[in-house]
N, C-alpha and C positions, 0 to 999 in steps of 0.2 A: 082534292080528296077533297073529305072535310073530318075534321075530327072530332071525335065528344072525348075529353076528358071526361075523368065519373071518379071526383076524388073527396069522397062522401064517410064518414069515420062509419061506415056501416063492411059485413063482413063482403071478404070475393065472392060468397058463390052468391050472396045479394046483387053485387053486382052483375057477374058472369049469364044470372038470369033476367036481368034487370035488359044487360045487354040488346039477349035475348026475340023478348018478346017487341025491342026497339025493330028489331029485326037488322045488328050493327055484320055488316058480311063476315068482316076482317077482324077479329077482339088482339088485339099487341099494347104484350097484359108486363112491366117492369119490375117488381118485385126487386127486395130484398135478398131470399137466394138468388134471383139472376139476376147483379147486378155484384154481389160480390162472386160468380162469375163468368160475369159483363156479358151474360147476352139477357136477351130482353126475349117472352113467349109469342109468341106465329102462331093463329089457328087462323079459320074458315072457319065460319055456320057452320056447318055441312058436315066437319067433325074430319072434310076428308084430308086436310085438313095443318097440322102440324109441329112447328121449326121452330128452330133454339137458336134464332142468328146473333152474329156478333153484337155489342150495344151500337158497333163505329159503322154497325151496314145495313142494319135495320128498316132504318129510311129508306137504299134504294130495295131493298127485299121486301118493300112490302110493295113500294110504289112500281116496282118489275112483279109484283104477284096484282094489285090491281085495273094491266096497261092487259097481260094477260084474259084477266076477270074478264075483260071492255072486245077483245077478242071476238072471243070464244062469244061470247055473247053475240056482238054484232054478226060471228059466220053463224048461226042457227036464222035470221032476218030470209 
């Protein structure tokens, strides 16, 4: 997996738009509101998944998601 950290001083909408233009398949957002709630926001580019796992489970959640997607893609070959 590769991680693209967008810490620019622009609005979240600009960051999300740029991530879509780059083709980022999974987006993880850690916001002040999420930090307060102890969660992250994980979504797929096609919007078929939008979850809020606990912060301490986010890395495992994303890894499992990426593995599932790779298996699905490999099965289509």
